[in-house]
Wavefront OBJ file of the C-alpha trace (Angstrom):
o trace
v 43.317 -0.280 1.204
v 40.076 1.577 0.449
v 38.220 3.449 3.153
v 34.498 4.062 3.634
v 33.138 7.594 3.996
v 29.658 8.973 4.545
v 27.826 12.072 5.727
v 27.174 12.459 9.461
v 23.434 11.769 9.668
v 20.759 9.230 8.689
v 22.657 5.923 9.025
v 26.273 7.041 9.346
v 26.878 5.031 12.521
v 25.791 1.785 10.872
v 27.845 2.447 7.723
v 31.041 3.319 9.591
v 30.691 0.507 12.129
v 30.301 -1.827 9.160
v 33.539 -0.499 7.712
v 35.365 -1.237 10.968
v 33.843 -4.743 11.103
v 35.322 -5.419 7.644
v 38.740 -4.004 8.524
v 38.384 -0.813 6.480
v 39.125 2.740 7.599
v 36.095 4.895 8.329
v 35.802 8.577 7.389
v 32.984 10.865 8.478
v 32.064 14.175 6.863
v 30.447 15.887 9.824
v 28.712 19.206 10.360
v 30.349 20.885 13.346
v 27.021 21.138 15.155
v 26.918 17.314 15.392
v 30.589 16.605 15.877
v 30.284 15.955 19.625
v 27.876 13.078 18.934
v 30.189 11.247 16.563
v 33.278 11.785 18.728
v 31.718 9.291 21.138
v 32.355 6.332 18.810
v 35.832 4.838 18.588
v 35.182 3.039 15.301
v 35.247 6.368 13.413
v 38.867 6.790 12.313
v 38.732 10.232 10.723
v 36.334 13.166 10.912
v 36.253 15.877 8.261
v 34.418 18.789 9.921
v 32.332 21.099 7.711
v 29.856 23.912 8.151
v 27.691 22.418 5.396
v 27.730 19.146 3.497
v 27.953 21.175 0.281
v 31.658 21.586 1.104
v 32.331 18.113 -0.386
v 31.251 19.292 -3.850
v 33.882 19.806 -6.549
v 34.869 23.336 -5.519
v 34.041 22.942 -1.824
v 36.425 23.429 1.069
v 36.313 19.732 2.035
v 36.477 18.216 -1.463
v 40.246 17.739 -1.432
v 40.217 16.215 2.071
v 37.568 13.685 1.085
v 39.336 12.813 -2.141
v 42.757 12.453 -0.484
v 41.276 10.120 2.153
v 40.985 7.490 -0.560
v 37.469 6.724 0.624
v 34.449 5.429 -1.228
v 31.494 7.673 -0.370
v 28.340 5.804 0.675
v 25.246 7.898 -0.190
v 22.165 7.981 1.993
v 18.977 9.994 2.333
v 20.645 13.223 3.455
v 22.700 13.414 0.284
v 19.570 12.877 -1.821
v 17.583 15.444 0.163
v 20.204 18.197 0.170
v 21.967 17.871 -3.179
v 20.858 18.311 -6.774
v 21.762 16.051 -9.668
v 24.549 18.452 -10.658
v 25.841 18.493 -7.084
v 26.018 14.712 -6.877
v 27.681 14.447 -10.284
v 30.345 16.963 -9.203
v 31.598 14.910 -6.231
v 35.133 13.826 -7.105
v 35.325 10.911 -4.666
v 34.018 7.552 -5.950
v 30.397 6.981 -4.905
v 29.272 3.505 -3.907
v 26.576 2.077 -6.167
v 25.131 4.173 -8.986
v 25.153 7.920 -8.309
v 23.110 8.508 -11.494
v 20.072 6.606 -10.189
v 19.712 9.006 -7.253
v 18.092 11.496 -9.646
v 15.432 8.898 -10.447
v 14.647 8.640 -6.756
v 14.330 12.420 -6.417
v 12.086 13.019 -9.440
v 8.541 11.633 -9.040
v 7.902 11.183 -12.763
v 11.179 9.317 -13.269
v 10.523 7.271 -10.155
v 7.107 6.204 -11.420
v 8.572 5.315 -14.823
v 11.218 3.062 -13.304
v 8.734 1.269 -11.059
v 6.415 0.621 -13.990
v 9.321 -0.535 -16.155
v 10.026 -3.049 -13.381
v 6.425 -4.255 -13.503
v 5.705 -3.184 -9.950
v 2.024 -2.516 -9.200
v 1.811 1.185 -8.354
v -1.025 3.456 -7.177
v -2.537 5.626 -9.913
v -1.136 9.151 -10.078
v -3.619 12.032 -9.803
v -3.078 14.705 -12.469
v -3.800 17.683 -10.224
v -5.850 18.960 -7.283
v -8.932 19.445 -9.450
v -8.873 15.706 -10.252
v -9.056 14.545 -6.638
v -12.167 12.392 -6.217
v -11.142 10.001 -3.449
v -8.480 9.566 -0.791
v -5.278 11.047 -2.230
v -1.862 11.581 -0.700
v 0.194 14.656 -1.580
v 3.962 14.155 -1.493
v 6.954 16.401 -1.849
v 9.692 15.601 -4.342
v 13.000 14.162 -3.154
v 13.876 12.447 0.117
v 11.720 14.530 2.457
v 11.272 11.794 5.059
v 7.489 12.174 4.883
v 7.576 15.805 6.064
v 4.803 17.837 4.451
v 2.875 14.822 3.132
v -0.890 14.964 3.677
v -4.085 13.150 2.712
v -7.209 14.764 1.239
v -10.415 13.525 -0.405
v -11.532 16.570 -2.404
v -10.034 19.623 -4.136
v -11.356 21.891 -1.367
v -9.808 19.767 1.379
v -6.527 19.689 -0.532
v -6.386 23.475 -0.871
v -7.260 24.000 2.799
v -4.580 21.626 4.060
v -1.954 22.866 1.626
v -2.595 26.487 2.662
v -2.188 25.536 6.324
v 1.137 23.791 5.685
v 2.378 26.729 3.607
v 1.416 29.129 6.404
v 3.310 26.947 8.882
v 6.393 26.965 6.645
v 6.332 23.192 6.130
v 6.061 23.443 2.332
v 6.912 26.325 0.008
v 4.332 28.669 -1.506
v 5.043 27.542 -5.070
v 6.323 24.060 -4.244
v 5.052 21.377 -6.607
v 3.491 18.350 -4.947
v 2.995 14.889 -6.398
v -0.505 13.442 -6.006
v -1.121 9.721 -5.762
v -4.140 7.596 -4.887
v -3.866 6.552 -1.238
v -3.808 2.764 -0.785
v -4.673 1.552 2.735
v -3.087 -1.558 4.215
v 0.005 -2.749 6.070
v 3.029 -0.596 5.298
v 6.190 -2.559 4.505
v 9.598 -1.299 3.440
v 11.521 -4.088 1.686
v 15.319 -3.835 1.982
v 17.607 -5.360 -0.653
v 21.236 -5.544 -1.712
v 22.322 -6.339 -5.271
v 25.925 -7.359 -5.887
v 27.336 -6.778 -9.386
v 30.357 -8.816 -8.310
v 28.357 -12.018 -7.864
v 25.241 -11.084 -9.848
v 23.030 -11.992 -6.882
v 20.180 -10.271 -5.072
v 19.911 -10.489 -1.280
v 16.749 -9.689 0.682
v 18.021 -8.007 3.820
v 14.964 -7.213 5.895
v 11.677 -5.379 6.182
v 10.611 -2.550 8.438
v 7.675 -0.348 9.277
v 7.854 3.355 10.113
v 6.457 5.482 12.908
v 5.268 8.763 11.465
v 4.329 11.933 13.287
v 1.815 13.147 13.714
v -0.420 10.774 11.775
v 0.415 7.951 14.224
v -0.440 10.120 17.202
v -3.762 11.185 15.679
v -4.780 7.536 15.321
v -4.505 7.111 19.107
v -7.166 9.653 20.021
v -10.974 9.094 19.869
v -12.714 9.531 16.520
v -14.787 12.521 17.638
v -11.632 14.344 18.698
v -10.049 13.555 15.345
v -13.023 15.043 13.488
v -13.012 18.233 15.558
v -9.233 18.690 15.361
v -7.840 21.492 13.173
v -4.542 19.643 12.839
v -3.275 18.789 9.360
v -1.455 15.553 10.171
v 1.749 14.840 8.302
v 3.929 11.758 7.849
v 7.362 12.785 9.166
v 9.345 9.625 9.896
v 10.456 9.461 13.541
v 11.502 5.842 14.018
v 11.467 2.354 12.497
v 10.323 -1.062 13.732
v 11.331 -4.540 12.616
v 8.904 -6.797 10.778
v 8.924 -10.419 9.609
v 6.769 -11.326 6.604
v 4.726 -14.462 6.150
v 7.044 -16.927 4.447
v 4.553 -17.430 1.620
v 5.136 -13.802 0.597
v 8.866 -14.211 0.044
v 8.803 -15.543 -3.549
v 7.093 -12.355 -4.698
v 9.515 -10.253 -2.633
v 12.471 -11.723 -4.524
v 10.662 -11.407 -7.870
v 10.029 -7.706 -7.329
v 13.632 -7.061 -6.305
v 15.036 -8.901 -9.318
v 12.653 -7.118 -11.695
v 13.697 -3.772 -10.239
v 17.393 -4.584 -10.721
v 16.767 -5.634 -14.342
v 14.735 -2.525 -15.140
v 17.344 -0.266 -13.567
v 20.074 -1.787 -15.729
v 17.998 -0.989 -18.833
v 17.106 2.583 -17.905
v 20.040 3.975 -15.920
v 23.350 2.191 -16.370
v 25.101 0.559 -14.644
v 21.861 -0.215 -12.834
v 20.764 -0.619 -9.225
v 23.974 -1.751 -7.587
v 24.218 -2.025 -3.817
v 21.417 -1.337 -1.316
v 17.909 -0.231 -2.232
v 14.396 -0.351 -0.838
v 10.978 -0.960 -2.398
v 8.351 0.731 -0.276
v 4.677 -0.086 -0.303
v 1.636 -1.613 1.304
v 0.013 -5.056 1.589
v -3.772 -5.213 1.183
v -6.219 -7.700 2.711
v -5.379 -10.223 -0.042
v -1.654 -9.927 0.793
v -1.028 -8.164 -2.524
v 1.770 -5.618 -2.532
v 1.478 -2.162 -4.092
v 4.721 -0.191 -4.418
v 4.434 3.559 -3.950
v 8.129 4.477 -3.605
v 11.678 3.237 -3.968
v 14.925 4.416 -2.425
v 18.024 3.897 -4.541
v 20.503 3.681 -1.633
v 20.694 2.502 1.970
v 17.592 3.429 3.990
v 17.368 4.359 7.658
v 15.147 1.343 8.347
v 18.252 -0.844 8.079
v 19.497 0.759 11.324
v 17.288 -1.636 13.284
v 19.366 -4.537 11.959
v 22.879 -3.469 12.977
v 23.367 -6.951 14.388
v 21.742 -8.597 11.377
v 18.130 -9.445 10.534
v 16.119 -12.693 10.479
v 16.816 -12.813 6.738
v 20.571 -12.138 6.845
v 20.801 -14.935 9.444
v 19.657 -17.326 6.707
v 22.569 -16.354 4.446
v 25.429 -15.370 6.742
v 26.898 -17.213 9.724
v 27.853 -13.904 11.322
v 26.083 -10.629 12.137
v 25.586 -8.743 8.856
v 24.252 -5.211 8.793
v 23.674 -3.367 5.546
v 26.597 -1.127 6.441
v 28.875 -4.130 6.818
v 27.555 -5.651 3.576
v 28.479 -2.450 1.728
v 31.973 -2.510 3.244
v 32.404 -6.162 2.323
v 31.459 -5.440 -1.284
v 34.054 -2.657 -1.398
v 36.699 -4.895 0.153
v 35.994 -7.761 -2.245
v 35.915 -5.423 -5.230
v 39.249 -3.894 -4.305
v 40.892 -7.286 -3.767
v 39.764 -8.438 -7.222
v 40.582 -5.116 -8.956
v 36.903 -4.472 -9.633
v 36.314 -1.323 -7.600
v 35.010 0.425 -10.728
v 32.222 -2.191 -10.884
v 30.769 -1.116 -7.531
v 31.302 2.657 -7.730
v 30.492 5.525 -10.085
l 1 2 3 4 5 6 7 8 9 10 11 12 13 14 15 16 17 18 19 20 21 22 23 24 25 26 27 28 29 30 31 32 33 34 35 36 37 38 39 40 41 42 43 44 45 46 47 48 49 50 51 52 53 54 55 56 57 58 59 60 61 62 63 64 65 66 67 68 69 70 71 72 73 74 75 76 77 78 79 80 81 82 83 84 85 86 87 88 89 90 91 92 93 94 95 96 97 98 99 100 101 102 103 104 105 106 107 108 109 110 111 112 113 114 115 116 117 118 119 120 121 122 123 124 125 126 127 128 129 130 131 132 133 134 135 136 137 138 139 140 141 142 143 144 145 146 147 148 149 150 151 152 153 154 155 156 157 158 159 160 161 162 163 164 165 166 167 168 169 170 171 172 173 174 175 176 177 178 179 180 181 182 183 184 185 186 187 188 189 190 191 192 193 194 195 196 197 198 199 200 201 202 203 204 205 206 207 208 209 210 211 212 213 214 215 216 217 218 219 220 221 222 223 224 225 226 227 228 229 230 231 232 233 234 235 236 237 238 239 240 241 242 243 244 245 246 247 248 249 250 251 252 253 254 255 256 257 258 259 260 261 262 263 264 265 266 267 268 269 270 271 272 273 274 275 276 277 278 279 280 281 282 283 284 285 286 287 288 289 290 291 292 293 294 295 296 297 298 299 300 301 302 303 304 305 306 307 308 309 310 311 312 313 314 315 316 317 318 319 320 321 322 323 324 325 326 327 328 329 330 331 332 333 334 335 336 337 338 339 340 341 342
């Protein structure tokens, strides 16, 4: 029987608990510095200790151990943040979902192309610092978790804030940043699962994120904000559950289905498994998508016992981690494991 493996960070506990709930073995690739944390949980059957996650790559010290475990590797944000396209392609173990689409998440130009191919309304990109004429957000490439993001309204403000973050070591001296018009509104991160086995899309939940130190700045008086020399960033610290107005759900499903269809056209075999469309609702309840994540997101951790939306589909607690494990189990039992892995 197949096992489920993942890297020890981000949402590993949810993924491996989901494997146990579905009767599958669970395998954790764990940096030794965090091993004591994961030893606390009895549902983790096997731990492969490493000094660095790069040891699972083709020529790495842990590659053979991962491969011999017979596990399907579930990717999450740490893999995207720490590994290049070539790194991900070199992993010999089967990867759940579509490993090729992770590059599209990491590259801002490719990401924007896929969202537009899906017909998602997106904020206009800003060509460069000299073109900033209104509120603009600067973002790093890849899965940075909001670290190093900042907002500016003019070229001079941009250069000042960038220089401060470079001096603090938050971003690199020559690091390229992606500029995008900042859209105010209610942030919402829409969580989905697409099953190639059944050809169906499931809406799993929605969350909001608590970001430091932009959230903390909003809690102090306006005059103190103006006088502060702080360059607030958007590092994600935690997530909170949300429930959307029911009238918004038709559009939620439409966007998810359009994204799945566009992914199948641009990067075969498409967007299989979990993904997230990330954006903001304006005062007319219109959604603008500024990001997507082509794998499980940490916001699903708040629904380890299921969400208000999974309760409408399943008569049992269903986390995203368990849903992944169920897809693997069903695929294996029907000799279709190749349809859910790459």
